[in-house]
C-alpha positions as CSV (number, residue, x, y, z in Angstrom):
1,X,74.2,-32.1,19.3
2,X,72.3,-35.3,20.1
3,X,71.9,-36.0,16.4
4,X,75.6,-35.6,15.9
5,X,76.4,-38.1,18.6
6,X,74.0,-40.7,17.2
7,X,75.3,-40.1,13.7
8,X,78.9,-40.6,14.8
9,X,77.9,-43.7,16.7
10,X,76.3,-45.1,13.6
11,X,79.3,-44.3,11.5
12,X,81.7,-45.8,14.0
13,X,79.6,-48.9,14.3
14,X,79.4,-49.4,10.5
15,X,83.0,-48.6,9.8
16,X,84.2,-50.6,12.8
17,X,83.7,-53.7,10.8
18,X,86.8,-53.0,8.6
19,X,90.2,-54.5,9.3
20,X,92.3,-51.5,8.4
21,X,92.3,-48.7,11.0
22,X,93.1,-46.0,8.4
23,X,89.8,-46.8,6.6
24,X,87.9,-46.2,9.8
25,X,89.7,-42.9,10.5
26,X,89.2,-41.6,7.0
27,X,85.5,-42.6,7.0
28,X,84.9,-40.8,10.2
29,X,86.7,-37.6,9.1
30,X,84.8,-37.6,5.8
31,X,81.5,-38.3,7.4
32,X,81.9,-35.5,10.0
33,X,82.8,-33.1,7.1
34,X,79.8,-34.1,5.1
35,X,77.6,-33.6,8.2
36,X,79.0,-30.2,8.9
37,X,78.4,-29.1,5.3
38,X,75.0,-30.7,4.9
39,X,73.4,-30.1,8.3
40,X,72.0,-26.6,7.5
41,X,70.6,-27.3,4.0
42,X,69.0,-30.5,5.2
43,X,67.6,-28.8,8.3
44,X,66.1,-26.0,6.1
45,X,64.6,-28.6,3.7
46,X,63.0,-30.6,6.5
47,X,61.6,-27.3,8.0
48,X,60.0,-26.5,4.6
49,X,58.8,-30.1,4.0
50,X,57.9,-31.8,7.4
51,X,56.4,-34.8,5.6
52,X,59.9,-36.0,5.0
53,X,60.4,-36.2,8.7
54,X,57.4,-38.4,9.0
55,X,58.6,-40.5,6.1
56,X,62.0,-41.0,7.8
57,X,60.2,-42.1,11.0
58,X,58.1,-44.6,9.0
59,X,61.3,-45.9,7.4
60,X,62.8,-46.5,10.8
61,X,59.6,-48.3,11.8
62,X,59.8,-50.6,8.8
63,X,63.4,-51.4,9.5
64,X,62.7,-52.0,13.2
65,X,59.8,-54.3,12.3
66,X,62.0,-56.2,9.9
67,X,64.7,-56.6,12.5
68,X,62.2,-57.9,15.1
69,X,60.8,-60.3,12.4
70,X,64.3,-61.6,11.7
71,X,64.8,-62.0,15.5
72,X,61.7,-64.2,15.5
73,X,63.1,-66.2,12.5
74,X,60.6,-64.8,10.1
75,X,62.4,-63.8,6.9
76,X,61.0,-60.8,5.0
77,X,62.5,-60.5,1.6
78,X,64.6,-57.3,1.4
79,X,63.2,-56.5,-2.0
80,X,59.7,-56.0,-0.5
81,X,61.1,-53.6,2.1
82,X,63.2,-51.6,-0.5
83,X,60.2,-51.4,-2.9
84,X,57.9,-50.2,-0.1
85,X,60.4,-47.5,0.9
86,X,61.1,-46.4,-2.7
87,X,57.4,-46.2,-3.5
88,X,56.7,-44.2,-0.3
89,X,59.6,-41.8,-1.2
90,X,58.3,-41.4,-4.8
91,X,54.8,-40.6,-3.6
92,X,56.2,-38.0,-1.1
93,X,58.3,-36.4,-3.9
94,X,55.3,-36.3,-6.2
95,X,53.1,-34.8,-3.4
96,X,55.7,-32.1,-2.7
97,X,56.1,-31.3,-6.5
98,X,52.3,-31.0,-6.8
99,X,52.0,-28.8,-3.8
100,X,54.8,-26.6,-5.0
101,X,53.3,-26.2,-8.4
102,X,49.8,-25.5,-6.9
103,X,51.3,-22.9,-4.5
104,X,53.1,-21.0,-7.3
105,X,49.9,-20.5,-9.3
């Protein structure tokens, strides 16, 4: 339930930047629908592959550090951040594929 509240809060904050109220309502309804449909499969996937939970926490740490740096007027190029995140994600996917193949032998 707490995840749902934080997810809705993020959606409302992001969508609240639009000028048309109908866009905000539509986005919230669509987002809640997607969350309801995707919650169980994502939960099962994370249960099978807990390394993605750690990866997500590391992504939050990277984003938090970037925001703190920007608050201190130190600009970190977004390309560096995106590349680091994409590389870490790719390494995690390769690791899971390797473990899955090794486990099936």
